C-alpha positions as CSV (number, residue, x, y, z in Angstrom):
1,M,-32.2,118.7,63.4
2,K,-29.5,119.9,61.1
3,T,-28.8,123.6,60.8
4,T,-25.9,125.8,59.5
5,I,-24.3,128.5,61.6
6,E,-21.5,130.9,60.8
7,I,-19.0,131.6,63.5
8,S,-15.6,133.2,63.4
9,D,-12.6,131.1,62.4
10,P,-10.7,131.7,65.7
11,L,-13.8,130.7,67.8
12,L,-14.2,127.5,65.7
13,T,-10.5,126.7,66.2
14,D,-10.7,127.2,69.9
15,A,-13.9,125.2,70.1
16,R,-12.4,122.3,68.2
17,K,-9.3,122.3,70.5
18,I,-11.6,122.2,73.6
19,A,-13.7,119.4,72.1
20,T,-10.6,117.3,71.3
21,R,-9.1,118.0,74.7
22,E,-12.3,116.9,76.5
23,G,-12.9,113.9,74.2
24,T,-16.2,115.2,72.9
25,T,-17.6,116.4,69.6
26,L,-17.9,119.9,68.4
27,R,-21.7,119.3,68.2
28,A,-21.8,118.3,71.8
29,L,-19.8,121.4,72.8
30,V,-22.1,123.7,70.9
31,E,-25.2,122.1,72.4
32,Q,-23.7,122.4,75.9
33,G,-23.1,126.1,75.3
34,L,-26.6,126.7,73.9
35,R,-28.2,124.9,76.8
36,Q,-26.2,127.0,79.2
37,V,-27.2,130.3,77.5
38,V,-30.9,129.2,77.2
39,A,-31.0,128.3,80.9
40,E,-29.5,131.6,81.9
41,K,-32.0,133.5,79.8
42,K,-34.9,131.6,81.3
43,A,-33.7,132.2,84.8
44,K,-33.6,136.0,84.5
45,R,-35.9,137.7,86.8
46,P,-39.3,138.6,85.3
47,F,-40.2,142.3,84.8
48,K,-41.3,143.9,88.0
49,L,-42.9,147.3,88.0
50,R,-41.1,149.7,90.2
51,K,-42.8,151.3,93.1
52,A,-44.1,154.7,92.0
53,S,-46.3,155.9,94.8
54,F,-46.7,159.5,95.8
55,K,-46.2,159.0,99.6
56,G,-49.9,158.5,100.0
57,K,-51.6,156.2,102.4
58,G,-54.1,154.7,100.0
59,L,-57.7,155.6,99.6
60,V,-59.5,157.7,102.1
61,P,-61.8,155.6,104.3
62,E,-64.9,156.8,102.5
63,L,-63.7,155.2,99.3
64,A,-62.1,152.1,100.6
65,E,-64.9,149.9,99.3
66,A,-65.7,152.0,96.2
67,N,-65.3,150.6,92.7
68,W,-63.2,152.1,90.0
69,D,-66.1,153.8,88.2
70,T,-67.0,155.7,91.4
71,I,-63.4,156.7,92.1
72,R,-62.9,157.9,88.5
73,D,-66.2,159.9,88.5
74,L,-65.2,161.6,91.7
75,S,-61.7,162.4,90.4
76,Y,-63.2,164.2,87.4
77,E,-66.1,165.8,89.3
78,G,-66.3,169.6,88.5
79,R,-63.6,169.3,85.8
80,G,-65.9,168.9,82.8
81,G,-65.3,165.1,82.6
């Protein structure tokens, strides 16, 4: 696919020198660089939610098997909820 990009003159000059020195084309050099950047971006660790507990030990034994509706109702009990 053809596309047009704008890059600084000094960068283009350096890239052409490297391509000539390595016996490759500017196109191949640009593709190599883009592949490297894309691979690095893909390899980044996925988002991980930080641990934000309140030093608790989980649910009290009486609620260990309770569903969310039950837990929510109990948490708002007597609070007008």
